[in-house]
N, CA, C, O and the ligand as a Tripos MOL2 file, in Angstrom:
@<TRIPOS>MOLECULE
protein
  285   283    72     0     0
PROTEIN
NO_CHARGES

@<TRIPOS>ATOM
      1 N         120.4030  105.7640  139.2080 N.3       1 MET1
      2 CA        119.4070  105.1790  140.2530 C.3       1 MET1
      3 C         118.9030  106.2970  141.2720 C.2       1 MET1
      4 O         119.7480  106.8920  141.9400 O.2       1 MET1
      5 N         117.8550  106.5300  141.3780 N.am      2 LEU2
      6 CA        117.6320  107.7020  142.5120 C.3       2 LEU2
      7 C         117.0490  106.8800  143.7330 C.2       2 LEU2
      8 O         116.4620  105.8000  143.8070 O.2       2 LEU2
      9 N         117.4730  107.8850  144.7200 N.am      3 PRO3
     10 CA        117.0840  107.1780  146.0310 C.3       3 PRO3
     11 C         115.5180  107.1440  146.3220 C.2       3 PRO3
     12 O         114.7520  108.0390  145.9650 O.2       3 PRO3
     13 N         115.1660  106.0840  146.9640 N.am      4 PRO4
     14 CA        113.6560  105.6760  147.3650 C.3       4 PRO4
     15 C         112.8040  107.2500  147.6520 C.2       4 PRO4
     16 O         111.7080  107.4550  147.1300 O.2       4 PRO4
     17 N         113.4160  108.1820  148.4560 N.am      5 HIS5
     18 CA        112.5020  109.0860  148.8580 C.3       5 HIS5
     19 C         112.2480  110.2870  147.8980 C.2       5 HIS5
     20 O         111.3180  111.0810  148.0380 O.2       5 HIS5
     21 N         113.2750  110.3330  146.8060 N.am      6 VAL6
     22 CA        112.9320  111.1250  145.6610 C.3       6 VAL6
     23 C         111.9260  110.6310  144.8580 C.2       6 VAL6
     24 O         111.0900  111.4430  144.4600 O.2       6 VAL6
     25 N         111.8350  109.5700  144.5600 N.am      7 MET7
     26 CA        110.9640  108.7470  143.7270 C.3       7 MET7
     27 C         109.6460  108.9170  144.4610 C.2       7 MET7
     28 O         108.6800  109.2220  143.7620 O.2       7 MET7
     29 N         109.4490  108.7550  145.8690 N.am      8 SER8
     30 CA        108.1240  108.9470  146.3200 C.3       8 SER8
     31 C         107.4780  110.4210  146.3810 C.2       8 SER8
     32 O         106.2760  110.6830  146.3380 O.2       8 SER8
     33 N         108.5370  111.3110  146.4880 N.am      9 VAL9
     34 CA        107.8510  112.8200  146.2290 C.3       9 VAL9
     35 C         107.4590  112.9760  144.9080 C.2       9 VAL9
     36 O         106.3900  113.5500  144.7000 O.2       9 VAL9
     37 N         108.1840  112.5360  143.8900 N.am     10 GLU10
     38 CA        107.6280  112.6890  142.4840 C.3      10 GLU10
     39 C         106.5060  112.1470  142.4180 C.2      10 GLU10
     40 O         105.5620  112.8100  141.9890 O.2      10 GLU10
     41 N         106.3240  110.7860  142.8320 N.am     11 GLN11
     42 CA        104.9440  110.0370  142.7070 C.3      11 GLN11
     43 C         103.7980  110.8670  143.3290 C.2      11 GLN11
     44 O         102.6800  111.0290  142.8380 O.2      11 GLN11
     45 N         104.2740  111.3700  144.5090 N.am     12 ALA12
     46 CA        103.2990  112.2480  145.2590 C.3      12 ALA12
     47 C         102.7150  113.4220  144.5410 C.2      12 ALA12
     48 O         101.5580  113.8410  144.5480 O.2      12 ALA12
     49 N         103.8670  113.8930  143.8680 N.am     13 GLY13
     50 CA        103.3510  115.2570  143.0420 C.3      13 GLY13
     51 C         102.5570  114.6910  141.7930 C.2      13 GLY13
     52 O         101.5300  115.2430  141.3970 O.2      13 GLY13
     53 N         102.9750  113.7950  141.3180 N.am     14 GLU14
     54 CA        102.1450  113.1130  140.2640 C.3      14 GLU14
     55 C         100.9040  112.7770  140.5590 C.2      14 GLU14
     56 O         100.0080  113.0790  139.7710 O.2      14 GLU14
     57 N         100.6420  112.1370  141.6660 N.am     15 GLN15
     58 CA         99.3830  111.7320  141.9510 C.3      15 GLN15
     59 C          98.4300  112.9400  142.4420 C.2      15 GLN15
     60 O          97.2080  112.9050  142.2990 O.2      15 GLN15
     61 N          99.0590  113.9040  142.9790 N.am     16 TYR16
     62 CA         98.4650  115.1840  143.2610 C.3      16 TYR16
     63 C          97.7030  115.9720  142.1040 C.2      16 TYR16
     64 O          96.5550  116.4060  142.2100 O.2      16 TYR16
     65 N          98.5590  116.0960  140.9270 N.am     17 ARG17
     66 CA         98.2360  116.4280  139.7640 C.3      17 ARG17
     67 C          97.0430  115.7600  139.0590 C.2      17 ARG17
     68 O          96.0650  116.3400  138.5880 O.2      17 ARG17
     69 N          97.3090  114.3620  139.0710 N.am     18 THR18
     70 CA         96.2120  113.5530  138.5370 C.3      18 THR18
     71 C          95.0160  113.7650  139.2290 C.2      18 THR18
     72 O          93.9510  113.6990  138.6150 O.2      18 THR18
     73 N          95.0490  114.0030  140.3860 N.am     19 GLN19
     74 CA         93.6880  114.0180  141.1280 C.3      19 GLN19
     75 C          93.0240  115.3230  140.9640 C.2      19 GLN19
     76 O          91.7990  115.3570  141.0820 O.2      19 GLN19
     77 N          93.7590  116.5370  140.6740 N.am     20 LEU20
     78 CA         93.3590  117.7560  140.4340 C.3      20 LEU20
     79 C          92.6270  117.6580  138.8310 C.2      20 LEU20
     80 O          91.5540  118.1640  138.5020 O.2      20 LEU20
     81 N          93.3950  116.9940  138.1240 N.am     21 PHE21
     82 CA         92.9220  117.0660  136.6030 C.3      21 PHE21
     83 C          91.8560  115.8640  136.6520 C.2      21 PHE21
     84 O          91.1000  115.8880  135.6800 O.2      21 PHE21
     85 N          91.6400  114.9020  137.4880 N.am     22 ALA22
     86 CA         90.4150  114.1140  137.6660 C.3      22 ALA22
     87 C          89.1860  115.0870  138.0240 C.2      22 ALA22
     88 O          88.0520  114.9650  137.5620 O.2      22 ALA22
     89 N          89.5540  115.9390  138.8060 N.am     23 GLN23
     90 CA         88.4650  117.0260  139.2530 C.3      23 GLN23
     91 C          87.6700  117.7190  138.1290 C.2      23 GLN23
     92 O          86.4670  117.9600  138.0230 O.2      23 GLN23
     93 N          89.0290  118.0330  137.0900 N.am     24 CYS24
     94 CA         88.4390  118.7930  136.0140 C.3      24 CYS24
     95 C          87.7200  117.8170  134.9880 C.2      24 CYS24
     96 O          86.9030  118.2730  134.1880 O.2      24 CYS24
     97 N          87.9840  116.6930  135.0180 N.am     25 ALA25
     98 CA         87.4620  115.6220  134.1010 C.3      25 ALA25
     99 C          85.9860  115.2890  134.8610 C.2      25 ALA25
    100 O          85.0930  114.8530  134.1350 O.2      25 ALA25
    101 N          85.7830  115.4260  135.8940 N.am     26 GLN26
    102 CA         84.5970  115.4310  136.4320 C.3      26 GLN26
    103 C          83.6660  116.6170  136.4810 C.2      26 GLN26
    104 O          82.5720  116.6300  137.0460 O.2      26 GLN26
    105 N          84.3010  117.7420  135.7350 N.am     27 GLY27
    106 CA         83.5390  118.8840  135.4100 C.3      27 GLY27
    107 C          83.7200  119.8490  136.7470 C.2      27 GLY27
    108 O          83.1430  120.9360  136.7490 O.2      27 GLY27
    109 N          84.3590  119.5280  137.6500 N.am     28 ILE28
    110 CA         84.6880  120.1610  138.9420 C.3      28 ILE28
    111 C          85.8960  121.0700  138.6870 C.2      28 ILE28
    112 O          86.9770  120.6090  139.0540 O.2      28 ILE28
    113 N          85.8940  122.1940  138.1620 N.am     29 HIS29
    114 CA         86.8220  123.1130  137.4960 C.3      29 HIS29
    115 C          87.2170  124.2230  138.8390 C.2      29 HIS29
    116 O          86.5680  124.4630  139.8570 O.2      29 HIS29
    117 N          88.4640  124.7330  138.3990 N.am     30 ASP30
    118 CA         88.7990  125.9470  139.4890 C.3      30 ASP30
    119 C          88.6360  127.2860  138.7150 C.2      30 ASP30
    120 O          89.5730  127.7360  138.0560 O.2      30 ASP30
    121 N          87.5240  127.8700  138.7950 N.am     31 PRO31
    122 CA         87.1480  129.0080  137.9000 C.3      31 PRO31
    123 C          88.1740  130.2590  138.1990 C.2      31 PRO31
    124 O          88.5540  130.4010  139.3610 O.2      31 PRO31
    125 N          88.6380  131.1800  137.1730 N.am     32 ASP32
    126 CA         89.3290  131.9480  137.3460 C.3      32 ASP32
    127 C          88.9350  133.1110  136.2680 C.2      32 ASP32
    128 O          89.0600  132.8780  135.0650 O.2      32 ASP32
    129 N          88.4740  134.3230  136.7200 N.am     33 THR33
    130 CA         87.8340  135.1880  135.8190 C.3      33 THR33
    131 C          88.9250  136.0930  135.1300 C.2      33 THR33
    132 O          89.7540  136.6610  135.8410 O.2      33 THR33
    133 N          88.9420  136.2300  133.8520 N.am     34 LYS34
    134 CA         89.7990  137.1360  133.2530 C.3      34 LYS34
    135 C          88.9910  138.0870  132.4920 C.2      34 LYS34
    136 O          87.9270  137.8920  131.9050 O.2      34 LYS34
    137 N          89.7780  139.2850  132.6210 N.am     35 TYR35
    138 CA         89.2120  140.5320  132.0590 C.3      35 TYR35
    139 C          89.9810  140.6790  130.4820 C.2      35 TYR35
    140 O          91.1890  140.5620  130.2750 O.2      35 TYR35
    141 N          89.1150  140.9130  129.6530 N.am     36 GLY36
    142 CA         89.6120  140.9550  128.1810 C.3      36 GLY36
    143 C          90.2600  142.4000  128.0410 C.2      36 GLY36
    144 O          89.7530  143.3710  128.6040 O.2      36 GLY36
    145 N          91.3450  142.4900  127.3050 N.am     37 VAL37
    146 CA         92.1950  143.7900  127.1350 C.3      37 VAL37
    147 C          91.3350  144.8590  126.7090 C.2      37 VAL37
    148 O          91.4980  145.9810  127.1910 O.2      37 VAL37
    149 N          90.3440  144.6140  125.7730 N.am     38 CYS38
    150 CA         89.3370  145.5250  125.3290 C.3      38 CYS38
    151 C          88.6650  146.2160  126.5110 C.2      38 CYS38
    152 O          88.8270  147.4050  126.7860 O.2      38 CYS38
    153 N          87.9950  145.4710  127.0990 N.am     39 GLY39
    154 CA         87.1850  145.9930  128.2510 C.3      39 GLY39
    155 C          88.4400  146.6330  129.3620 C.2      39 GLY39
    156 O          88.2510  147.6820  129.9780 O.2      39 GLY39
    157 N          89.1520  146.1800  129.4350 N.am     40 ILE40
    158 CA         90.3630  147.0430  130.5240 C.3      40 ILE40
    159 C          90.4850  148.4540  129.9910 C.2      40 ILE40
    160 O          90.1910  149.4140  130.7040 O.2      40 ILE40
    161 N          90.9820  148.6150  128.5500 N.am     41 ILE41
    162 CA         91.1850  149.8780  127.8060 C.3      41 ILE41
    163 C          89.8570  150.7590  127.6630 C.2      41 ILE41
    164 O          89.9110  151.9850  127.7590 O.2      41 ILE41
    165 N          88.7750  150.1370  127.4510 N.am     42 THR42
    166 CA         87.4460  151.0500  127.5850 C.3      42 THR42
    167 C          87.1510  151.3400  128.8890 C.2      42 THR42
    168 O          86.3850  152.2960  129.0100 O.2      42 THR42
    169 N          87.5440  150.7770  129.9870 N.am     43 ALA43
    170 CA         87.3430  150.9640  131.4390 C.3      43 ALA43
    171 C          88.0890  152.3310  131.9920 C.2      43 ALA43
    172 O          87.6440  153.1600  132.7860 O.2      43 ALA43
    173 N          89.2340  152.3040  131.3890 N.am     44 VAL44
    174 CA         90.1480  153.2870  131.7320 C.3      44 VAL44
    175 C          89.7050  154.3890  130.8480 C.2      44 VAL44
    176 O          89.4750  155.4080  131.4990 O.2      44 VAL44
    177 N          89.5120  154.5120  129.5880 N.am     45 VAL45
    178 CA         89.2900  155.6280  128.7190 C.3      45 VAL45
    179 C          88.0690  156.1790  128.8930 C.2      45 VAL45
    180 O          87.9530  157.4010  128.8020 O.2      45 VAL45
    181 N          86.9160  155.3280  129.1840 N.am     46 CYS46
    182 CA         85.5460  155.8090  129.2990 C.3      46 CYS46
    183 C          85.2620  155.6690  130.8810 C.2      46 CYS46
    184 O          84.1750  155.1770  131.1860 O.2      46 CYS46
    185 N          86.1180  156.0470  131.8890 N.am     47 PHE47
    186 CA         85.6050  155.7680  133.0460 C.3      47 PHE47
    187 C          84.6470  156.7860  133.5720 C.2      47 PHE47
    188 O          84.9930  157.9530  133.3900 O.2      47 PHE47
    189 N          83.5260  156.5850  134.1820 N.am     48 PRO48
    190 CA         83.2200  155.2450  134.8160 C.3      48 PRO48
    191 C          82.4010  154.3180  133.8850 C.2      48 PRO48
    192 O          82.3720  153.1200  134.1650 O.2      48 PRO48
    193 N          81.6490  154.8290  132.6660 N.am     49 ILE49
    194 CA         80.8920  154.2110  131.9340 C.3      49 ILE49
    195 C          81.5460  153.0090  131.3760 C.2      49 ILE49
    196 O          80.8380  152.0460  131.0820 O.2      49 ILE49
    197 N          82.9180  152.9640  131.1860 N.am     50 GLY50
    198 CA         83.3280  151.9810  130.6800 C.3      50 GLY50
    199 C          83.5400  150.7570  131.5380 C.2      50 GLY50
    200 O          83.8930  149.6710  131.0790 O.2      50 GLY50
    201 N          83.3250  150.9750  132.6910 N.am     51 LEU51
    202 CA         83.3610  149.7380  133.5020 C.3      51 LEU51
    203 C          82.2850  148.7000  133.4370 C.2      51 LEU51
    204 O          82.3300  147.5870  133.9610 O.2      51 LEU51
    205 N          81.2470  149.2410  132.6770 N.am     52 ILE52
    206 CA         80.2770  148.1940  132.1070 C.3      52 ILE52
    207 C          80.7660  147.3040  131.1290 C.2      52 ILE52
    208 O          80.4160  146.1240  131.1460 O.2      52 ILE52
    209 N          81.6630  147.8200  130.1430 N.am     53 CYS53
    210 CA         82.4180  147.1280  129.1300 C.3      53 CYS53
    211 C          83.4280  146.1470  129.8660 C.2      53 CYS53
    212 O          83.6490  145.0380  129.3800 O.2      53 CYS53
    213 N          84.0370  146.5620  131.0380 N.am     54 LEU54
    214 CA         84.8090  145.7210  131.6080 C.3      54 LEU54
    215 C          84.1870  144.5470  132.1010 C.2      54 LEU54
    216 O          84.6610  143.4200  131.9550 O.2      54 LEU54
    217 N          83.0460  144.8290  132.7280 N.am     55 PHE55
    218 CA         82.4360  143.7140  133.1900 C.3      55 PHE55
    219 C          81.7170  142.8690  132.2330 C.2      55 PHE55
    220 O          81.3710  141.7530  132.6180 O.2      55 PHE55
    221 N          81.4310  143.2640  130.9790 N.am     56 THR56
    222 CA         80.8540  142.4010  130.0400 C.3      56 THR56
    223 C          81.9300  141.6530  129.4770 C.2      56 THR56
    224 O          81.7380  140.4760  129.1750 O.2      56 THR56
    225 N          83.0520  142.1990  129.2970 N.am     57 ASP57
    226 CA         84.1060  141.6640  128.3610 C.3      57 ASP57
    227 C          85.1450  140.6440  129.3960 C.2      57 ASP57
    228 O          86.3680  140.6880  129.5290 O.2      57 ASP57
    229 N          84.1430  139.7510  130.0340 N.am     58 THR58
    230 CA         85.0880  138.7070  131.0020 C.3      58 THR58
    231 C          84.9050  137.3380  130.6290 C.2      58 THR58
    232 O          84.0710  137.0100  129.7840 O.2      58 THR58
    233 N          85.6240  136.5510  131.2020 N.am     59 GLU59
    234 CA         85.3300  134.9450  130.8150 C.3      59 GLU59
    235 C          86.1160  134.4570  131.8540 C.2      59 GLU59
    236 O          87.1270  134.9130  132.3880 O.2      59 GLU59
    237 N          85.2460  133.1040  132.1060 N.am     60 GLN60
    238 CA         85.8960  132.3560  133.1810 C.3      60 GLN60
    239 C          86.6340  131.1100  132.7000 C.2      60 GLN60
    240 O          86.0250  130.2320  132.0880 O.2      60 GLN60
    241 N          87.8130  131.0290  132.9420 N.am     61 ARG61
    242 CA         88.5340  129.7450  132.5940 C.3      61 ARG61
    243 C          89.1350  129.0850  133.7640 C.2      61 ARG61
    244 O          89.6040  129.7030  134.7200 O.2      61 ARG61
    245 N          89.0990  127.7540  133.6450 N.am     62 CYS62
    246 CA         89.9120  126.9120  134.5290 C.3      62 CYS62
    247 C          91.3610  127.3240  134.9790 C.2      62 CYS62
    248 O          92.2340  127.6390  134.1700 O.2      62 CYS62
    249 N          91.5060  127.3000  136.0740 N.am     63 HIS63
    250 CA         92.9010  127.7620  136.5220 C.3      63 HIS63
    251 C          93.8990  126.6660  136.2670 C.2      63 HIS63
    252 O          95.0790  126.8740  135.9840 O.2      63 HIS63
    253 N          93.2780  125.3600  136.4020 N.am     64 ARG64
    254 CA         94.0800  124.2070  136.2120 C.3      64 ARG64
    255 C          94.3230  123.6780  134.8210 C.2      64 ARG64
    256 O          95.4530  123.3710  134.4400 O.2      64 ARG64
    257 N          93.2660  123.5780  134.0830 N.am     65 CYS65
    258 CA         93.3380  123.1080  132.7960 C.3      65 CYS65
    259 C          92.9990  124.0340  131.4860 C.2      65 CYS65
    260 O          93.0860  123.7380  130.2940 O.2      65 CYS65
    261 N          92.5910  125.2330  132.1000 N.am     66 GLY66
    262 CA         92.7300  126.4480  131.0530 C.3      66 GLY66
    263 C          91.4150  126.3580  130.3200 C.2      66 GLY66
    264 O          91.1350  127.3290  129.6160 O.2      66 GLY66
    265 N          90.4580  125.2300  130.3720 N.am     67 VAL67
    266 CA         89.2080  125.2460  129.6380 C.3      67 VAL67
    267 C          88.2660  126.3270  130.1300 C.2      67 VAL67
    268 O          88.0780  126.7310  131.2780 O.2      67 VAL67
    269 N          87.6730  126.7290  128.8820 N.am     68 ARG68
    270 CA         86.8000  127.9220  129.1180 C.3      68 ARG68
    271 C          85.2550  127.3980  129.9900 C.2      68 ARG68
    272 O          84.6350  126.3630  129.7480 O.2      68 ARG68
    273 N          85.0090  128.1160  130.7030 N.am     69 LEU69
    274 CA         83.5920  128.0470  131.5690 C.3      69 LEU69
    275 C          82.5550  128.8580  131.2610 C.2      69 LEU69
    276 O          82.5530  130.0610  131.5200 O.2      69 LEU69
    277 N          81.5350  128.1920  130.6430 N.am     70 ASP70
    278 CA         80.1860  128.8300  130.1960 C.3      70 ASP70
    279 C          79.2970  128.7650  131.3520 C.2      70 ASP70
    280 O          79.0540  127.7110  131.9410 O.2      70 ASP70
    281 N          78.7690  130.0050  131.7000 N.am     71 LYS71
    282 CA         77.8890  129.8490  132.7670 C.3      71 LYS71
    283 C          76.4680  129.3780  132.3790 C.2      71 LYS71
    284 O          75.6140  129.2100  133.2500 O.2      71 LYS71
    285 ZN         89.6080  122.4270  135.0400 Zn       72 ZN72
@<TRIPOS>BOND
     1     1     2 1
     2     2     3 1
     3     3     4 2
     4     3     5 am
     5     5     6 1
     6     6     7 1
     7     7     8 2
     8     7     9 am
     9     9    10 1
    10    10    11 1
    11    11    12 2
    12    11    13 am
    13    13    14 1
    14    14    15 1
    15    15    16 2
    16    15    17 am
    17    17    18 1
    18    18    19 1
    19    19    20 2
    20    19    21 am
    21    21    22 1
    22    22    23 1
    23    23    24 2
    24    23    25 am
    25    25    26 1
    26    26    27 1
    27    27    28 2
    28    27    29 am
    29    29    30 1
    30    30    31 1
    31    31    32 2
    32    31    33 am
    33    33    34 1
    34    34    35 1
    35    35    36 2
    36    35    37 am
    37    37    38 1
    38    38    39 1
    39    39    40 2
    40    39    41 am
    41    41    42 1
    42    42    43 1
    43    43    44 2
    44    43    45 am
    45    45    46 1
    46    46    47 1
    47    47    48 2
    48    47    49 am
    49    49    50 1
    50    50    51 1
    51    51    52 2
    52    51    53 am
    53    53    54 1
    54    54    55 1
    55    55    56 2
    56    55    57 am
    57    57    58 1
    58    58    59 1
    59    59    60 2
    60    59    61 am
    61    61    62 1
    62    62    63 1
    63    63    64 2
    64    63    65 am
    65    65    66 1
    66    66    67 1
    67    67    68 2
    68    67    69 am
    69    69    70 1
    70    70    71 1
    71    71    72 2
    72    71    73 am
    73    73    74 1
    74    74    75 1
    75    75    76 2
    76    75    77 am
    77    77    78 1
    78    78    79 1
    79    79    80 2
    80    79    81 am
    81    81    82 1
    82    82    83 1
    83    83    84 2
    84    83    85 am
    85    85    86 1
    86    86    87 1
    87    87    88 2
    88    87    89 am
    89    89    90 1
    90    90    91 1
    91    91    92 2
    92    91    93 am
    93    93    94 1
    94    94    95 1
    95    95    96 2
    96    95    97 am
    97    97    98 1
    98    98    99 1
    99    99   100 2
   100    99   101 am
   101   101   102 1
   102   102   103 1
   103   103   104 2
   104   103   105 am
   105   105   106 1
   106   106   107 1
   107   107   108 2
   108   107   109 am
   109   109   110 1
   110   110   111 1
   111   111   112 2
   112   111   113 am
   113   113   114 1
   114   114   115 1
   115   115   116 2
   116   115   117 am
   117   117   118 1
   118   118   119 1
   119   119   120 2
   120   119   121 am
   121   121   122 1
   122   122   123 1
   123   123   124 2
   124   123   125 am
   125   125   126 1
   126   126   127 1
   127   127   128 2
   128   127   129 am
   129   129   130 1
   130   130   131 1
   131   131   132 2
   132   131   133 am
   133   133   134 1
   134   134   135 1
   135   135   136 2
   136   135   137 am
   137   137   138 1
   138   138   139 1
   139   139   140 2
   140   139   141 am
   141   141   142 1
   142   142   143 1
   143   143   144 2
   144   143   145 am
   145   145   146 1
   146   146   147 1
   147   147   148 2
   148   147   149 am
   149   149   150 1
   150   150   151 1
   151   151   152 2
   152   151   153 am
   153   153   154 1
   154   154   155 1
   155   155   156 2
   156   155   157 am
   157   157   158 1
   158   158   159 1
   159   159   160 2
   160   159   161 am
   161   161   162 1
   162   162   163 1
   163   163   164 2
   164   163   165 am
   165   165   166 1
   166   166   167 1
   167   167   168 2
   168   167   169 am
   169   169   170 1
   170   170   171 1
   171   171   172 2
   172   171   173 am
   173   173   174 1
   174   174   175 1
   175   175   176 2
   176   175   177 am
   177   177   178 1
   178   178   179 1
   179   179   180 2
   180   179   181 am
   181   181   182 1
   182   182   183 1
   183   183   184 2
   184   183   185 am
   185   185   186 1
   186   186   187 1
   187   187   188 2
   188   187   189 am
   189   189   190 1
   190   190   191 1
   191   191   192 2
   192   191   193 am
   193   193   194 1
   194   194   195 1
   195   195   196 2
   196   195   197 am
   197   197   198 1
   198   198   199 1
   199   199   200 2
   200   199   201 am
   201   201   202 1
   202   202   203 1
   203   203   204 2
   204   203   205 am
   205   205   206 1
   206   206   207 1
   207   207   208 2
   208   207   209 am
   209   209   210 1
   210   210   211 1
   211   211   212 2
   212   211   213 am
   213   213   214 1
   214   214   215 1
   215   215   216 2
   216   215   217 am
   217   217   218 1
   218   218   219 1
   219   219   220 2
   220   219   221 am
   221   221   222 1
   222   222   223 1
   223   223   224 2
   224   223   225 am
   225   225   226 1
   226   226   227 1
   227   227   228 2
   228   227   229 am
   229   229   230 1
   230   230   231 1
   231   231   232 2
   232   231   233 am
   233   233   234 1
   234   234   235 1
   235   235   236 2
   236   235   237 am
   237   237   238 1
   238   238   239 1
   239   239   240 2
   240   239   241 am
   241   241   242 1
   242   242   243 1
   243   243   244 2
   244   243   245 am
   245   245   246 1
   246   246   247 1
   247   247   248 2
   248   247   249 am
   249   249   250 1
   250   250   251 1
   251   251   252 2
   252   251   253 am
   253   253   254 1
   254   254   255 1
   255   255   256 2
   256   255   257 am
   257   257   258 1
   258   258   259 1
   259   259   260 2
   260   259   261 am
   261   261   262 1
   262   262   263 1
   263   263   264 2
   264   263   265 am
   265   265   266 1
   266   266   267 1
   267   267   268 2
   268   267   269 am
   269   269   270 1
   270   270   271 1
   271   271   272 2
   272   271   273 am
   273   273   274 1
   274   274   275 1
   275   275   276 2
   276   275   277 am
   277   277   278 1
   278   278   279 1
   279   279   280 2
   280   279   281 am
   281   281   282 1
   282   282   283 1
   283   283   284 2
@<TRIPOS>SUBSTRUCTURE
     1 MET1         2 RESIDUE 1 A MET
     2 LEU2         6 RESIDUE 1 A LEU
     3 PRO3        10 RESIDUE 1 A PRO
     4 PRO4        14 RESIDUE 1 A PRO
     5 HIS5        18 RESIDUE 1 A HIS
     6 VAL6        22 RESIDUE 1 A VAL
     7 MET7        26 RESIDUE 1 A MET
     8 SER8        30 RESIDUE 1 A SER
     9 VAL9        34 RESIDUE 1 A VAL
    10 GLU10       38 RESIDUE 1 A GLU
    11 GLN11       42 RESIDUE 1 A GLN
    12 ALA12       46 RESIDUE 1 A ALA
    13 GLY13       50 RESIDUE 1 A GLY
    14 GLU14       54 RESIDUE 1 A GLU
    15 GLN15       58 RESIDUE 1 A GLN
    16 TYR16       62 RESIDUE 1 A TYR
    17 ARG17       66 RESIDUE 1 A ARG
    18 THR18       70 RESIDUE 1 A THR
    19 GLN19       74 RESIDUE 1 A GLN
    20 LEU20       78 RESIDUE 1 A LEU
    21 PHE21       82 RESIDUE 1 A PHE
    22 ALA22       86 RESIDUE 1 A ALA
    23 GLN23       90 RESIDUE 1 A GLN
    24 CYS24       94 RESIDUE 1 A CYS
    25 ALA25       98 RESIDUE 1 A ALA
    26 GLN26      102 RESIDUE 1 A GLN
    27 GLY27      106 RESIDUE 1 A GLY
    28 ILE28      110 RESIDUE 1 A ILE
    29 HIS29      114 RESIDUE 1 A HIS
    30 ASP30      118 RESIDUE 1 A ASP
    31 PRO31      122 RESIDUE 1 A PRO
    32 ASP32      126 RESIDUE 1 A ASP
    33 THR33      130 RESIDUE 1 A THR
    34 LYS34      134 RESIDUE 1 A LYS
    35 TYR35      138 RESIDUE 1 A TYR
    36 GLY36      142 RESIDUE 1 A GLY
    37 VAL37      146 RESIDUE 1 A VAL
    38 CYS38      150 RESIDUE 1 A CYS
    39 GLY39      154 RESIDUE 1 A GLY
    40 ILE40      158 RESIDUE 1 A ILE
    41 ILE41      162 RESIDUE 1 A ILE
    42 THR42      166 RESIDUE 1 A THR
    43 ALA43      170 RESIDUE 1 A ALA
    44 VAL44      174 RESIDUE 1 A VAL
    45 VAL45      178 RESIDUE 1 A VAL
    46 CYS46      182 RESIDUE 1 A CYS
    47 PHE47      186 RESIDUE 1 A PHE
    48 PRO48      190 RESIDUE 1 A PRO
    49 ILE49      194 RESIDUE 1 A ILE
    50 GLY50      198 RESIDUE 1 A GLY
    51 LEU51      202 RESIDUE 1 A LEU
    52 ILE52      206 RESIDUE 1 A ILE
    53 CYS53      210 RESIDUE 1 A CYS
    54 LEU54      214 RESIDUE 1 A LEU
    55 PHE55      218 RESIDUE 1 A PHE
    56 THR56      222 RESIDUE 1 A THR
    57 ASP57      226 RESIDUE 1 A ASP
    58 THR58      230 RESIDUE 1 A THR
    59 GLU59      234 RESIDUE 1 A GLU
    60 GLN60      238 RESIDUE 1 A GLN
    61 ARG61      242 RESIDUE 1 A ARG
    62 CYS62      246 RESIDUE 1 A CYS
    63 HIS63      250 RESIDUE 1 A HIS
    64 ARG64      254 RESIDUE 1 A ARG
    65 CYS65      258 RESIDUE 1 A CYS
    66 GLY66      262 RESIDUE 1 A GLY
    67 VAL67      266 RESIDUE 1 A VAL
    68 ARG68      270 RESIDUE 1 A ARG
    69 LEU69      274 RESIDUE 1 A LEU
    70 ASP70      278 RESIDUE 1 A ASP
    71 LYS71      282 RESIDUE 1 A LYS
    72 ZN72       285 GROUP 0 **** ****
């Protein structure tokens, strides 16, 4: 049997996570820009022209649920 305060912390954490994912469910995501490996390599090899590839080879993903966000 766990002491009551441990239970409340766990419940608070669970509630916090549920609230964050509830935002995702409503379409309010936490965007996180990821650069593709190809883009990074091209940017380094073909600097500075390769930077164009770097910025084309990006995708936005939600930091919380990992869903891909299309603009
Ligand atoms: Zn999300």
